OpenMM code with the backbone's topology and positions (N, CA, C; nanometers):
from openmm import Vec3, app, unit

residues = "UNK UNK UNK UNK UNK UNK UNK UNK UNK UNK UNK UNK UNK UNK UNK UNK UNK UNK UNK UNK UNK UNK UNK UNK UNK UNK UNK UNK UNK UNK UNK UNK UNK UNK UNK UNK UNK UNK UNK UNK UNK UNK UNK UNK UNK UNK UNK UNK UNK UNK UNK UNK UNK UNK UNK UNK UNK UNK UNK UNK UNK UNK UNK UNK UNK UNK UNK UNK UNK UNK UNK UNK UNK UNK UNK UNK UNK UNK UNK UNK UNK UNK UNK UNK UNK UNK UNK UNK UNK UNK UNK UNK UNK UNK UNK UNK UNK UNK UNK UNK UNK UNK".split()
positions = [
    Vec3(10.3394, 8.3352, 13.0178),
    Vec3(10.4476, 8.3473, 12.9197),
    Vec3(10.4322, 8.2445, 12.8083),
    Vec3(10.4648, 8.2853, 12.6879),
    Vec3(10.4639, 8.1904, 12.5766),
    Vec3(10.5887, 8.1042, 12.5826),
    Vec3(10.6057, 8.0179, 12.4854),
    Vec3(10.7249, 7.9339, 12.4877),
    Vec3(10.8446, 8.0052, 12.4255),
    Vec3(10.8243, 8.1286, 12.3794),
    Vec3(10.9366, 8.2109, 12.3390),
    Vec3(11.0035, 8.1726, 12.2088),
    Vec3(10.9389, 8.0877, 12.1293),
    Vec3(11.0058, 8.0416, 12.0084),
    Vec3(10.9629, 8.1159, 11.8828),
    Vec3(10.8504, 8.1867, 11.8918),
    Vec3(10.8006, 8.2563, 11.7727),
    Vec3(10.8460, 8.4017, 11.7770),
    Vec3(10.9075, 8.4462, 11.6681),
    Vec3(10.9643, 8.5796, 11.6641),
    Vec3(10.8932, 8.6660, 11.5612),
    Vec3(10.8790, 8.7916, 11.5971),
    Vec3(10.8316, 8.8930, 11.5030),
    Vec3(10.9548, 8.9591, 11.4423),
    Vec3(10.9540, 8.9749, 11.3111),
    Vec3(11.0651, 9.0389, 11.2418),
    Vec3(11.0101, 9.1578, 11.1642),
    Vec3(11.0547, 9.2767, 11.2005),
    Vec3(11.0043, 9.3965, 11.1355),
    Vec3(11.1133, 9.4704, 11.0594),
    Vec3(11.0709, 9.5719, 10.9832),
    Vec3(11.1596, 9.6549, 10.9020),
    Vec3(11.2341, 9.5734, 10.7968),
    Vec3(11.1687, 9.4701, 10.7467),
    Vec3(11.2312, 9.3859, 10.6434),
    Vec3(11.2358, 9.4599, 10.5103),
    Vec3(11.3470, 9.4490, 10.4384),
    Vec3(11.3469, 9.5010, 10.3011),
    Vec3(11.2400, 9.4254, 10.2205),
    Vec3(11.1720, 9.4959, 10.1318),
    Vec3(11.0630, 9.4324, 10.0559),
    Vec3(11.1135, 9.3232, 9.9638),
    Vec3(11.2447, 9.3217, 9.9384),
    Vec3(11.3008, 9.2216, 9.8480),
    Vec3(11.3214, 9.0855, 9.9145),
    Vec3(11.3139, 9.0815, 10.0475),
    Vec3(11.3431, 8.9570, 10.1187),
    Vec3(11.2245, 8.8607, 10.1106),
    Vec3(11.2514, 8.7386, 10.0667),
    Vec3(11.1471, 8.6357, 10.0551),
    Vec3(11.1464, 8.5505, 10.1818),
    Vec3(11.0457, 8.4651, 10.1938),
    Vec3(11.0380, 8.3769, 10.3102),
    Vec3(11.1609, 8.2865, 10.3185),
    Vec3(11.2084, 8.2370, 10.2034),
    Vec3(11.3248, 8.1475, 10.2070),
    Vec3(11.4510, 8.2233, 10.2474),
    Vec3(11.4633, 8.3489, 10.2046),
    Vec3(11.5786, 8.4298, 10.2473),
    Vec3(11.5694, 8.4599, 10.3967),
    Vec3(11.4481, 8.4858, 10.4439),
    Vec3(11.4274, 8.5107, 10.5864),
    Vec3(11.4727, 8.3890, 10.6660),
    Vec3(11.4351, 8.2708, 10.6180),
    Vec3(11.4752, 8.1468, 10.6848),
    Vec3(11.6274, 8.1345, 10.6885),
    Vec3(11.6935, 8.1676, 10.5779),
    Vec3(11.8396, 8.1565, 10.5704),
    Vec3(11.9074, 8.2520, 10.6687),
    Vec3(11.8526, 8.3722, 10.6835),
    Vec3(11.9094, 8.4705, 10.7762),
    Vec3(11.9055, 8.4159, 10.9193),
    Vec3(11.7940, 8.3531, 10.9551),
    Vec3(11.7766, 8.3053, 11.0922),
    Vec3(11.8435, 8.1708, 11.1168),
    Vec3(11.8661, 8.0933, 11.0113),
    Vec3(11.9254, 7.9595, 11.0259),
    Vec3(12.0663, 7.9661, 11.0843),
    Vec3(12.1294, 8.0825, 11.0698),
    Vec3(12.2624, 8.1028, 11.1254),
    Vec3(12.2621, 8.0887, 11.2777),
    Vec3(12.1462, 8.1095, 11.3391),
    Vec3(12.1378, 8.1136, 11.4853),
    Vec3(12.0710, 7.9916, 11.5461),
    Vec3(12.0298, 7.8973, 11.4632),
    Vec3(11.9651, 7.7776, 11.5160),
    Vec3(11.8727, 7.7170, 11.4122),
    Vec3(11.7938, 7.6221, 11.4565),
    Vec3(11.7029, 7.5512, 11.3667),
    Vec3(11.5745, 7.6315, 11.3471),
    Vec3(11.5425, 7.6603, 11.2214),
    Vec3(11.4222, 7.7361, 11.1885),
    Vec3(11.3100, 7.6381, 11.1550),
    Vec3(11.1996, 7.6457, 11.2285),
    Vec3(11.0866, 7.5569, 11.1998),
    Vec3(10.9977, 7.6157, 11.0917),
    Vec3(10.9825, 7.7469, 11.0915),
    Vec3(10.9055, 7.8109, 10.9844),
    Vec3(10.9487, 7.9561, 10.9744),
    Vec3(10.9405, 8.0083, 10.8545),
    Vec3(10.9719, 8.1496, 10.8315),
    Vec3(10.8732, 8.1992, 10.7277),
    Vec3(10.8069, 8.3080, 10.7576),
    Vec3(10.7046, 8.3579, 10.6672),
    Vec3(10.7076, 8.5097, 10.6607),
    Vec3(10.7278, 8.5599, 10.5408),
    Vec3(10.7150, 8.7033, 10.5177),
    Vec3(10.5669, 8.7285, 10.4907),
    Vec3(10.5088, 8.8241, 10.5601),
    Vec3(10.3672, 8.8543, 10.5412),
    Vec3(10.3510, 8.9413, 10.4165),
    Vec3(10.2633, 8.8970, 10.3272),
    Vec3(10.2431, 8.9718, 10.2032),
    Vec3(10.1005, 9.0244, 10.1958),
    Vec3(10.0852, 9.1317, 10.1226),
    Vec3(9.9531, 9.1890, 10.0999),
    Vec3(9.8720, 9.0931, 10.0140),
    Vec3(9.7534, 9.0601, 10.0612),
    Vec3(9.6671, 8.9641, 9.9920),
    Vec3(9.6366, 9.0065, 9.8488),
    Vec3(9.6171, 9.1348, 9.8288),
    Vec3(9.5733, 9.1821, 9.6974),
    Vec3(9.6885, 9.1996, 9.5992),
    Vec3(9.8018, 9.2491, 9.6472),
    Vec3(9.9117, 9.2792, 9.5550),
    Vec3(10.0205, 9.1728, 9.5553),
    Vec3(10.0238, 9.0895, 9.6602),
    Vec3(10.1291, 8.9892, 9.6699),
    Vec3(10.2640, 9.0476, 9.7094),
    Vec3(10.2661, 9.1771, 9.7419),
    Vec3(10.3920, 9.2400, 9.7838),
    Vec3(10.4144, 9.2209, 9.9338),
    Vec3(10.5421, 9.2151, 9.9707),
    Vec3(10.5775, 9.2045, 10.1120),
    Vec3(10.5249, 9.3259, 10.1878),
    Vec3(10.4791, 9.3009, 10.3112),
    Vec3(10.4380, 9.4128, 10.3969),
    Vec3(10.5542, 9.4622, 10.4813),
    Vec3(10.6715, 9.4012, 10.4636),
    Vec3(10.7890, 9.4488, 10.5355),
    Vec3(10.8039, 9.3908, 10.6752),
    Vec3(10.7283, 9.2839, 10.7036),
    Vec3(10.7495, 9.2152, 10.8306),
    Vec3(10.7140, 9.0685, 10.8135),
    Vec3(10.7522, 8.9900, 10.9112),
    Vec3(10.7232, 8.8475, 10.9035),
    Vec3(10.7373, 8.7828, 11.0391),
    Vec3(10.7221, 8.6515, 11.0388),
    Vec3(10.7337, 8.5738, 11.1618),
    Vec3(10.8259, 8.4561, 11.1370),
    Vec3(10.9080, 8.4275, 11.2357),
    Vec3(10.9981, 8.3129, 11.2285),
    Vec3(10.9771, 8.2304, 11.3540),
    Vec3(10.9641, 8.0998, 11.3361),
    Vec3(10.9531, 8.0124, 11.4525),
    Vec3(11.0800, 7.9297, 11.4618),
    Vec3(11.1468, 7.9403, 11.5757),
    Vec3(11.2702, 7.8673, 11.5989),
    Vec3(11.2395, 7.7375, 11.6731),
    Vec3(11.3339, 7.6425, 11.6674),
    Vec3(11.3107, 7.5117, 11.7295),
    Vec3(11.3125, 7.5178, 11.8821),
    Vec3(11.3848, 7.6145, 11.9380),
    Vec3(11.3918, 7.6247, 12.0843),
    Vec3(11.3948, 7.7708, 12.1256),
    Vec3(11.3627, 7.7930, 12.2526),
    Vec3(11.3669, 7.9291, 12.3064),
    Vec3(11.5104, 7.9820, 12.3048),
    Vec3(11.6080, 7.8912, 12.3232),
    Vec3(11.7492, 7.9331, 12.3196),
    Vec3(11.7872, 7.9839, 12.1809),
    Vec3(11.7446, 7.9098, 12.0771),
    Vec3(11.7717, 7.9530, 11.9398),
    Vec3(11.7062, 8.0876, 11.9124),
    Vec3(11.5840, 8.1026, 11.9629),
    Vec3(11.5112, 8.2279, 11.9416),
    Vec3(11.5855, 8.3437, 12.0072),
    Vec3(11.6341, 8.3226, 12.1289),
    Vec3(11.7065, 8.4285, 12.1997),
    Vec3(11.8366, 8.4615, 12.1271),
    Vec3(11.9044, 8.3589, 12.0768),
    Vec3(12.0284, 8.3814, 12.0017),
    Vec3(12.0002, 8.4660, 11.8777),
    Vec3(11.8872, 8.4379, 11.8121),
    Vec3(11.8506, 8.5137, 11.6920),
    Vec3(11.8177, 8.6585, 11.7272),
    Vec3(11.7466, 8.6794, 11.8379),
    Vec3(11.7155, 8.8165, 11.8815),
    Vec3(11.8460, 8.8916, 11.9088),
    Vec3(11.9353, 8.8263, 11.9845),
    Vec3(12.0618, 8.8909, 12.0200),
    Vec3(12.1457, 8.9201, 11.8962),
    Vec3(12.1449, 8.8265, 11.8009),
    Vec3(12.2323, 8.8399, 11.6854),
    Vec3(12.1773, 8.9263, 11.5737),
    Vec3(12.0446, 8.9363, 11.5653),
    Vec3(11.9849, 9.0012, 11.4490),
    Vec3(11.9132, 9.1324, 11.4774),
    Vec3(11.8766, 9.1575, 11.6012),
    Vec3(11.8057, 9.2815, 11.6306),
    Vec3(11.8979, 9.4000, 11.6020),
    Vec3(11.8570, 9.4861, 11.5116),
    Vec3(11.9374, 9.6013, 11.4750),
    Vec3(12.0379, 9.5737, 11.3639),
    Vec3(12.0503, 9.4467, 11.3233),
    Vec3(12.1436, 9.4122, 11.2160),
    Vec3(12.0888, 9.4609, 11.0820),
    Vec3(12.1745, 9.5194, 11.0009),
    Vec3(12.1279, 9.5720, 10.8725),
    Vec3(12.1205, 9.4633, 10.7661),
    Vec3(12.0080, 9.4583, 10.7011),
    Vec3(11.9890, 9.3723, 10.5851),
    Vec3(11.9487, 9.4652, 10.4711),
    Vec3(12.0289, 9.4680, 10.3678),
    Vec3(12.0061, 9.5609, 10.2559),
    Vec3(11.9867, 9.7046, 10.3061),
    Vec3(12.0648, 9.7423, 10.4081),
    Vec3(12.0618, 9.8800, 10.4548),
    Vec3(11.9522, 9.9141, 10.5530),
    Vec3(11.8709, 9.8133, 10.5908),
    Vec3(11.7640, 9.8410, 10.6882),
    Vec3(11.7882, 9.7616, 10.8156),
    Vec3(11.7947, 9.8295, 10.9305),
    Vec3(11.8141, 9.7565, 11.0564),
    Vec3(11.6883, 9.6772, 11.0930),
    Vec3(11.7054, 9.5484, 11.1148),
    Vec3(11.5910, 9.4631, 11.1470),
    Vec3(11.5402, 9.4898, 11.2885),
    Vec3(11.4117, 9.4731, 11.3068),
    Vec3(11.3508, 9.4690, 11.4390),
    Vec3(11.3181, 9.3224, 11.4648),
    Vec3(11.3757, 9.2659, 11.5692),
    Vec3(11.3480, 9.1252, 11.6005),
    Vec3(11.3109, 9.1165, 11.7471),
    Vec3(11.1928, 9.0657, 11.7759),
    Vec3(11.1569, 9.0411, 11.9144),
    Vec3(11.0569, 8.9277, 11.9227),
    Vec3(11.0308, 8.8853, 12.0444),
    Vec3(10.9389, 8.7745, 12.0649),
    Vec3(10.7992, 8.8154, 12.0192),
    Vec3(10.7376, 8.7331, 11.9371),
    Vec3(10.6008, 8.7621, 11.8936),
    Vec3(10.5097, 8.7501, 12.0142),
    Vec3(10.4206, 8.8444, 12.0273),
    Vec3(10.3300, 8.8432, 12.1420),
    Vec3(10.1945, 8.7907, 12.0993),
    Vec3(10.1614, 8.6690, 12.1388),
    Vec3(10.0282, 8.6205, 12.1016),
    Vec3(9.9204, 8.7007, 12.1736),
    Vec3(9.8128, 8.7313, 12.1030),
    Vec3(9.7042, 8.8081, 12.1633),
    Vec3(9.6196, 8.7224, 12.2558),
    Vec3(9.6424, 8.5908, 12.2563),
    Vec3(9.5535, 8.5031, 12.3316),
    Vec3(9.5774, 8.5064, 12.4819),
    Vec3(9.6721, 8.5915, 12.5297),
    Vec3(9.6938, 8.6007, 12.6733),
    Vec3(9.5760, 8.6658, 12.7438),
    Vec3(9.4923, 8.7371, 12.6717),
    Vec3(9.3841, 8.8113, 12.7373),
    Vec3(9.2557, 8.7307, 12.7468),
    Vec3(9.2683, 8.5998, 12.7564),
    Vec3(9.1501, 8.5174, 12.7777),
    Vec3(9.0610, 8.5076, 12.6562),
    Vec3(9.1153, 8.5251, 12.5375),
    Vec3(9.0352, 8.5051, 12.4163),
    Vec3(9.0014, 8.3585, 12.4026),
    Vec3(8.8887, 8.3262, 12.3413),
    Vec3(8.8478, 8.1865, 12.3301),
    Vec3(8.8877, 8.1276, 12.1961),
    Vec3(9.0060, 8.0693, 12.1919),
    Vec3(9.0469, 7.9937, 12.0742),
    Vec3(9.0608, 8.0743, 11.9474),
    Vec3(9.0597, 8.2057, 11.9547),
    Vec3(9.0808, 8.2841, 11.8334),
    Vec3(9.2287, 8.3080, 11.8206),
    Vec3(9.2896, 8.2511, 11.7171),
    Vec3(9.4339, 8.2642, 11.7037),
    Vec3(9.4668, 8.3825, 11.6154),
    Vec3(9.5027, 8.4909, 11.6799),
    Vec3(9.5549, 8.6062, 11.6075),
    Vec3(9.7050, 8.6018, 11.6212),
    Vec3(9.7757, 8.6192, 11.5132),
    Vec3(9.9207, 8.6142, 11.5173),
    Vec3(9.9724, 8.7562, 11.5194),
    Vec3(10.0248, 8.7967, 11.6341),
    Vec3(10.0787, 8.9314, 11.6466),
    Vec3(9.9759, 9.0379, 11.6120),
    Vec3(9.8469, 9.0073, 11.6309),
    Vec3(9.7434, 9.1052, 11.6044),
    Vec3(9.6984, 9.1077, 11.4603),
    Vec3(9.7527, 9.0175, 11.3791),
    Vec3(9.7122, 9.0140, 11.2382),
    Vec3(9.6354, 8.8867, 11.2141),
    Vec3(9.5133, 8.8973, 11.1633),
    Vec3(9.4319, 8.7779, 11.1388),
    Vec3(9.4926, 8.6911, 11.0311),
    Vec3(9.4576, 8.5634, 11.0341),
    Vec3(9.5116, 8.4699, 10.9340),
    Vec3(9.4311, 8.4835, 10.8063),
    Vec3(9.4618, 8.5878, 10.7287),
    Vec3(9.3837, 8.6067, 10.6071),
    Vec3(9.4689, 8.5900, 10.4829),
    Vec3(9.5930, 8.5455, 10.4997),
    Vec3(9.6788, 8.5336, 10.3841),
    Vec3(9.6783, 8.3934, 10.3291),
] * unit.nanometer
topology = app.Topology()
chain = topology.addChain("A")
for resn in residues:
    res = topology.addResidue(resn, chain)
    for name in ("N", "CA", "C"):
        topology.addAtom(name, app.Element.getBySymbol(name[0]), res)
C-alpha cells in the first residue's frame, strides 16, 4: 500500500488552473502540491491532475468531500493515485501511468 496521500483528480474543467485546484482541495486539509496536467505541445489542460495532501486523513477527507462534486458543471473524479511501481519496477517513477514529460 502507498501512503495514501497522493490523489488523482479527473474530469476537471479545462478552465481550472493548478492554483485553483489547490484552493479546491485546501478546504479539506493541507495541500502539499497540486498540479493540473497540461499538454506539452499546446499548454492546454488535459482535464486531470494530481494533488498531494499532507496526511492520509486529509486525502481521505478530500476524496469523501470532492468525489462527484460538481465544479463548473462537471462532477470530479477523485481517488487515490495508484503508483505503477508496485509491480517491482526498478526506480522508474511513473505517476499514474503518465511519464514525467511535462
